[in-house]
LOLUM-465772 format. One record per atom (N, C-alpha, C, O): x, y, z. Coordinates in steps of 0.001 Angstrom, whole numbers, padded with zeros to 6 digits, always signed. Layout:
// residues N
XYZ...
END
This chain:
// residues 108
+051026+314074+039877+051940+313960+040976+052159+312473+041244+051212+311687+041280+053421+312105+041429+053737+310739+041839+054680+310797+043031+055392+311783+043220+054685+309752+043823+055425+309753+045090+056674+308900+045015+056806+308009+044176+057575+309206+045916+058769+308376+046107+059001+308313+047619+058962+309343+048292+059236+307144+048144+059535+306969+049564+061021+306695+049705+061573+305827+049028+061663+307444+050593+063078+307212+050876+063204+306629+052260+062660+307175+053220+063900+305553+052372+064225+304928+053653+065662+304455+053556+066125+304101+052472+066373+304445+054673+067774+304063+054618+067981+302639+054160+068983+302337+053511+067061+301764+054481+067149+300368+054085+065759+299905+053677+064756+300333+054246+065714+299035+052694+064409+298491+052302+064130+297201+053056+062986+296937+053424+065162+296390+053291+064987+295178+054088+064993+295585+055565+065835+296380+055983+064080+295056+056339+063996+295362+057770+064283+294084+058549+063691+293038+058284+065190+294179+059504+065496+293086+060399+065325+293593+061813+065960+294572+062206+064468+292933+062586+064268+293332+063980+064066+292103+064846+063698+291035+064357+064310+292267+066132+064131+291183+067083+062697+291221+067625+062168+292284+067950+062099+290061+067712+060730+289946+068200+060586+290621+069562+061387+290384+070466+059567+291458+069705+059266+292123+070965+060023+293406+071220+059766+294073+072222+060956+293783+070342+061697+295023+070550+060869+296236+070151+059950+296142+069338+061209+297359+070731+060588+298630+070354+061523+299345+069386+062710+299031+069304+060976+300299+068664+061813+301043+067738+060994+301900+066818+059771+301980+066938+061691+302553+065880+061039+303486+064978+061782+303447+063639+063006+303329+063593+061026+303548+062575+061583+303673+061235+061095+305006+060681+059895+305279+060673+062023+305829+060220+061674+307123+059635+061634+306993+058122+062504+306361+057523+060632+307586+057513+060531+307596+056058+060317+309032+055603+059808+309865+056353+060708+309306+054384+060496+310609+053770+059727+310384+052482+060107+309542+051668+058658+311124+052295+057854+311031+051090+058069+312296+050280+057878+313403+050782+058468+312130+049026+058715+313287+048168+057913+313158+046870+057550+312062+046442+057656+314301+046272+057032+314346+044956+058126+314059+043934+059118+314785+043869+057953+313008+043138+058981+312623+042167+059256+313719+041135+060384+313865+040663+058234+314477+040792+058396+315522+039771+059159+316732+040297+060099+317199+039655+058759+317243+041465+059362+318477+041983+060485+318210+042979+061321+319082+043215+060512+317007+043569+061511+316714+044584+061157+317261+045962+061912+317077+046916+060017+317929+046068+059595+318509+047342+059091+317434+048288+058453+316466+047874+059392+317624+049579+058906+316689+050602+057417+316894+050795+056937+318026+050845+056693+315797+050902+055249+315833+051127+054993+315429+052579+055465+314391+053043+054239+316267+053283+053939+315964+054685+052440+315744+054928+052050+315236+055979+051617+316120+053975+050172+315985+054114+049713+314702+053433+049214+314727+052307+049888+313579+054129+049525+312283+053579+049123+311339+054708+049398+311591+055882+048475+310260+054328+048178+309153+055233+048983+307971+054722+049190+307819+053518+049431+307145+055640+050214+305988+055200+050004+304791+056097+049627+304917+057262+050259+303608+055518+050164+302348+056254+051368+301484+055950+051842+301421+054815+051851+300826+056975+052930+299843+056882+052270+298503+057177+051689+298329+058248+052347+297547+056244+051649+296287+056388+052600+295105+056209+053400+295086+055274+052514+294121+057105+053356+292926+057062+052473+291699+056872+051454+291545+057546+052878+290819+055939+052210+289545+055717+053256+288437+055759+054432+288675+055481+052835+287252+056098+053723+286101+056073+054022+285701+054627+055171+285440+054269+052994+285659+053820+053121+285297+052406+052399+286330+051556+051380+286879+051975+052906+286590+050397+052362+287627+049535+050876+287400+049201+050111+288361+049116+050475+286160+049015+049109+285884+048612+048128+285735+049785+046944+285477+049567+048604+285895+051011+047705+285809+052172+046636+286880+052087+046899+287990+051623+045428+286554+052533+044338+287515+052555+044327+288360+053825+043549+289307+053936+045175+288024+054766+045215+288751+056046+046652+289198+056318+047607+288589+055836+046784+290262+057090+048100+290720+057477+048373+290315+058922+047443+290094+059698+049639+290219+059277+050005+289877+060654+050339+291121+061471+050356+291075+062701+050603+292230+060788+050927+293478+061468+050622+294628+060534+050965+294589+059353+049971+295660+061072+049744+296872+060302+049891+298067+061236+049303+298104+062317+050684+299039+060803+050952+300220+061622+050684+301462+060788+050975+301478+059592+050125+302517+061413+049985+303786+060687+051347+304481+060590+052230+304284+061425+051482+305277+059570+052665+306118+059457+052240+307489+059949+051349+308108+059369+052866+307968+061008+052492+309216+061640+053687+310150+061648+054720+309849+062245+053537+311288+060978+054607+312289+060899+055921+311684+060405+056990+311990+060934+055835+310834+059399+057014+310244+058792+057672+309143+059600+058822+308787+059341+056954+308594+060580+057532+307551+061429+056606+306350+061567+055385+306481+061648+057220+305198+061591+056516+303952+061899+057058+303520+063258+058220+303126+063363+056235+303588+064290+056666+303288+065657+056242+301871+066044+055087+301485+065864+057195+301102+066578+056934+299740+067011+056904+299685+068539+057833+300134+069211+055817+299124+069071+055699+298868+070504+056085+297412+070767+056137+296593+069849+056354+297108+072036+056744+295757+072436+055754+294699+071961+056161+293653+071457+054473+294959+072117+053448+293966+071812+053186+293794+070306+052520+292838+069907+053694+294694+069477+053447+294599+068042+053970+293279+067462+053311+292672+066618+055146+292833+067910+055762+291630+067360+055948+290518+068374+056384+289426+068008+055634+290760+069628+055903+289804+070703+055295+288425+070466+055901+287419+070834+054134+288359+069870+053475+287065+069681+053644+286506+068266+053126+285434+067954+054360+287224+067423+054587+286736+066057+055649+285638+066045+056571+285662+066861+055532+284691+065142+056569+283694+064951+057775+284348+064307+057624+285188+063420+058972+283974+064741+060136+284551+064094+060291+283921+062708+059835+282803+062464+060939+284656+061811+061141+284167+060450+060997+285298+059447+061031+286475+059806+060836+284927+058188+060764+285894+057104+059327+286227+056755+058456+285359+056706+059105+287517+056514+057827+288063+056136+058033+289021+054960+059160+289204+054498+056970+289621+054485+057033+290666+053468+056269+291870+053969+055285+291730+054695+056720+293064+053580+055994+294272+053946+055900+295199+052742+056675+295103+051790+054920+296102+052817+054861+297215+051879+054399+298460+052620+053924+298395+053754+054549+299571+051960+054140+300876+052486+053182+301485+051478+053492+301597+050292+052002+301880+051972+051012+302536+051104+050890+303989+051532+050695+304287+052711+051006+304881+050571+050900+306328+050815+049687+306852+050053+049510+306556+048871+048848+307638+050743+047670+308233+050155+047695+309743+050400+047791+310197+051540+047606+310512+049311+047570+311968+049417+046617+312484+048348+046738+312151+047169+045678+313295+048780+044623+313759+047891+043980+312548+047240+043429+311711+047955+044021+312411+045921+043412+311259+045263+044458+310264+044787+044125+309312+044081+045695+310463+045154+046791+309605+044748+047015+308470+045750+046961+308690+046960+047261+307280+045256+047635+306147+046095+048859+305490+045466+048847+305150+044283+049915+305312+046257+051135+304667+045781+051554+303623+046800+051521+303860+048007+051953+302449+046288+052403+301366+047149+053857+301054+046812+054230+300947+045644+054677+300911+047862+056102+300616+047722+056388+299278+048359+056056+299067+049525+056986+298383+047633+057264+297050+048093+056639+296060+047134+056130+296460+046087+056661+294803+047456+056998+294229+048764+058510+294166+048961+059289+294027+048018+058883+294275+050235+060263+294184+050673+060352+293130+051802+059344+292734+052388+061552+292709+052072+061799+291678+053094+061686+292266+054516+062216+293340+054802+060989+291542+055387+060887+291862+056802+061264+290581+057547+060568+289572+057436+062357+290616+058299+062817+289439+059027+062678+289691+060512+063172+290692+061032+062006+288780+061194+061839+288867+062647+062739+287805+063296+062547+286603+063112+063710+288282+064047+064654+287395+064724+064068+286904+066034+063251+287594+066643+064476+285711+066481+063977+285203+067770+064619+285979+068920+065733+286490+068800+063902+286056+070020+064438+286698+071224+064773+285590+072234+063951+284713+072500+065957+285643+072778+066374+284667+073781+065755+285012+075128+065236+284142+075828+065816+286293+075483+065234+286765+076721+063785+287125+076455+063500+288049+075694+062867+286397+077081+061448+286704+076906+060917+287341+078184+061455+287132+079272+059876+288105+078034+059300+288813+079173+058021+288152+079588+057375+288598+080536
END
């Protein structure tokens, strides 16, 4: 079994401190069936070779939910992200893809 992640866009652009949600669909590449029994992580790094991440979110029921504080203290600019899916003994990573954090004029 191998996985495929479908998302409407691979590059993500969001404003620092905003809330939101990204929906993903995980399917079996061989059968085309949607897979719902999996664990997943969304991870953001400033640079690909960094040993630490600046943001990591679980994927819950096909959604990556962003809270205000997730990005509020991050520097705006370009980052990289990937998505890791684990089901049974299978692990698949998708990315890296571009993650751009825009500055916010109105701060709280």
